[in-house]
C-alpha positions as CSV (number, residue, x, y, z in Angstrom):
1,M,-0.2,0.3,-0.1
2,N,1.3,3.4,-0.4
3,K,2.3,5.2,2.1
4,E,0.7,8.6,1.7
5,V,-2.3,6.9,1.4
6,E,-1.9,4.0,4.6
7,K,-1.2,7.3,6.9
8,L,-4.3,8.5,5.5
9,W,-6.6,5.2,5.0
10,G,-5.2,2.1,6.4
11,E,-7.8,1.3,8.9
12,E,-10.8,2.1,6.8
13,L,-9.1,0.5,3.7
14,S,-9.4,-2.7,5.7
15,W,-12.6,-2.6,5.9
16,I,-13.2,-3.0,2.5
17,E,-13.1,-6.9,1.9
18,D,-12.9,-7.5,-1.7
19,D,-9.4,-7.2,-2.4
20,S,-9.8,-5.6,-6.1
21,L,-12.1,-2.9,-4.6
22,R,-10.1,-2.2,-2.1
23,E,-6.9,-1.9,-4.6
24,A,-8.8,0.3,-7.0
25,T,-10.2,2.5,-4.0
26,E,-6.4,3.0,-3.0
27,H,-5.3,3.3,-6.0
28,T,-7.8,6.4,-6.9
29,W,-6.3,8.1,-4.1
30,E,-2.6,7.7,-5.2
31,L,-3.6,9.5,-8.2
32,A,-5.4,11.9,-6.9
33,L,-2.9,13.0,-4.8
34,E,-0.3,12.8,-7.8
35,R,-2.4,15.4,-9.6
36,S,-3.1,17.8,-6.5
37,V,-0.9,20.4,-5.5
38,L,-1.8,19.2,-1.8
39,K,0.2,17.0,0.0
40,A,-1.5,13.7,2.2
41,E,-0.7,15.9,5.3
42,D,-2.0,18.8,4.1
43,L,-5.6,17.2,4.1
44,N,-4.7,16.8,8.3
45,R,-4.4,20.8,8.3
46,I,-6.8,22.5,5.7
47,P,-10.3,23.0,6.4
48,F,-12.9,20.6,5.3
49,T,-14.8,23.0,3.9
50,L,-14.2,26.3,1.9
51,L,-17.9,27.3,2.7
52,V,-18.1,28.0,6.5
53,G,-15.0,30.0,7.3
54,P,-11.2,30.2,7.6
55,D,-11.3,29.6,11.2
56,L,-12.8,26.4,10.9
57,K,-10.7,23.5,12.9
58,V,-12.6,20.9,11.4
59,T,-9.3,19.4,8.8
60,F,-10.7,17.5,5.6
61,M,-9.7,14.2,6.9
62,D,-11.6,14.9,10.3
63,H,-14.7,15.0,8.7
64,K,-13.8,12.1,5.6
65,R,-13.0,9.9,8.3
66,S,-16.4,11.2,10.6
67,V,-18.4,10.0,7.1
68,V,-16.8,6.9,6.3
69,H,-17.7,5.5,10.1
70,I,-20.7,6.7,10.3
71,A,-21.9,5.2,7.1
72,R,-20.3,2.0,8.3
73,D,-22.3,1.9,11.4
74,A,-25.5,3.0,9.8
75,G,-24.7,0.3,7.5
76,R,-24.5,-2.7,9.6
77,K,-27.7,-1.2,11.6
78,I,-29.6,-1.1,8.5
79,N,-28.0,-4.9,7.6
80,E,-29.0,-5.8,10.9
81,M,-32.5,-4.2,12.1
82,Y,-34.9,-4.0,8.5
83,H,-35.0,-8.4,7.5
84,G,-33.3,-8.3,4.4
85,E,-35.9,-5.9,2.8
86,L,-33.3,-3.0,2.7
87,T,-29.8,-4.0,2.4
88,V,-26.4,-2.3,1.7
89,D,-23.3,-3.8,0.5
90,M,-20.7,-3.0,3.1
91,D,-17.9,-2.8,0.2
92,V,-19.6,-0.6,-1.9
93,L,-20.8,1.6,1.0
94,I,-17.1,2.2,2.5
95,A,-15.3,2.1,-0.9
96,G,-18.0,5.4,-2.1
97,A,-17.9,6.7,1.7
98,I,-13.9,7.1,1.3
99,L,-14.1,7.7,-2.6
100,A,-16.9,10.5,-1.8
101,D,-14.7,13.6,-2.0
102,V,-11.5,12.6,-3.4
103,G,-12.1,14.9,-6.4
104,K,-11.8,17.5,-3.9
105,L,-8.3,17.2,-4.1
106,L,-8.3,19.0,-7.8
107,E,-10.3,21.5,-7.0
108,Y,-8.2,23.5,-4.8
109,E,-5.0,25.7,-5.5
110,L,-2.7,27.5,-2.5
111,D,-2.1,30.6,-2.0
112,K,0.7,32.5,-1.3
113,E,0.3,31.7,2.4
114,G,0.1,28.4,1.9
115,N,-3.7,27.9,2.8
116,A,-6.3,25.7,0.3
117,V,-8.2,28.2,-1.9
118,Q,-10.7,27.1,-4.6
119,G,-9.3,27.1,-7.3
120,N,-9.9,27.5,-11.5
121,Y,-10.3,24.1,-12.0
122,G,-12.5,24.3,-8.8
123,K,-15.0,26.9,-10.4
124,Y,-15.6,25.0,-13.5
125,V,-15.7,21.3,-12.5
126,R,-17.3,19.9,-8.8
127,H,-16.0,17.2,-6.8
128,P,-18.6,14.6,-7.6
129,F,-17.3,14.8,-11.3
130,S,-13.7,14.8,-11.0
131,G,-14.1,11.9,-8.5
132,V,-15.7,10.1,-11.0
133,S,-13.4,10.5,-13.9
134,I,-10.3,9.7,-11.4
135,A,-12.2,6.5,-10.1
136,E,-13.0,5.3,-13.4
137,Q,-9.8,5.5,-14.5
138,C,-8.8,3.5,-11.7
139,N,-11.3,0.8,-12.6
140,V,-13.9,1.7,-9.6
141,P,-17.0,0.0,-10.6
142,A,-20.4,1.9,-11.4
143,E,-22.2,1.2,-8.1
144,V,-19.4,3.0,-6.3
145,C,-18.7,5.7,-8.9
146,H,-22.6,6.1,-8.2
147,I,-22.0,7.0,-4.8
148,I,-18.9,9.9,-5.7
149,A,-21.4,11.2,-8.2
150,A,-24.5,11.2,-5.8
151,H,-23.2,12.3,-2.6
152,A,-23.7,15.7,-3.1
153,G,-26.1,18.3,-4.3
154,E,-25.7,17.3,-7.4
155,G,-27.1,14.1,-6.6
156,N,-30.8,15.3,-6.0
157,M,-31.5,14.8,-9.7
158,V,-31.0,11.0,-9.5
159,K,-32.5,8.2,-8.1
160,R,-29.8,7.1,-5.5
161,T,-29.1,3.4,-4.3
162,T,-29.3,2.9,-0.8
163,E,-25.8,2.9,0.1
164,A,-25.2,6.5,-2.0
165,Y,-28.1,7.5,0.5
166,V,-26.4,6.7,4.0
167,V,-23.4,8.1,2.2
168,H,-25.2,11.9,1.3
169,H,-26.9,11.7,4.8
170,A,-23.6,11.1,6.5
171,D,-21.7,13.8,4.7
172,F,-24.8,16.4,5.1
173,M,-25.0,15.8,8.8
174,T,-21.5,16.3,9.7
175,F,-21.4,19.7,7.1
176,L,-24.7,21.5,7.7
177,P,-24.7,22.5,11.1
178,F,-21.4,23.9,10.4
179,K,-22.9,26.2,7.7
180,E,-26.6,26.4,8.6
181,R,-27.6,25.3,12.8
182,L,-29.6,27.5,14.8
183,I,-27.1,28.9,18.0
184,I,-29.6,29.6,20.4
185,K,-27.6,31.1,23.4
């Protein structure tokens, strides 16, 4: 396993039981890091979103790991409690959650102070599109590419699989409160 990707995702990648899917997921992150101005260590310092403000302490990887862990827990509960009438493919779910924001690595540029800012590419091509493009180059299967494509607002235009719904909600429940929460003092 690539050392940078292992530092970012070692534990979570090990949850994917299918060897070829795990390898394709890992390779997608390797390719995104190769094409990005960001290094793996930057992902543990930059804010997870540029939409909230520059003082946000929650890093890109804090958010990404939380989404993967929440999605995994939700998928397990669905499989456990819905009598087989609603099922989740855990490998697809975990790979999709790990890859949902991989395209963001292409959206950033670094300013003169080394802060991550939205780059020109990111203004034109949002991360669900660039993420699918990179994943397809790494032979990630369609059901996982669907999660990447459908996890953000763009996914509101298509029918989502159960796995895509789970990742979408795990992502937004850990993003929207930063952006839109009601604070009562």
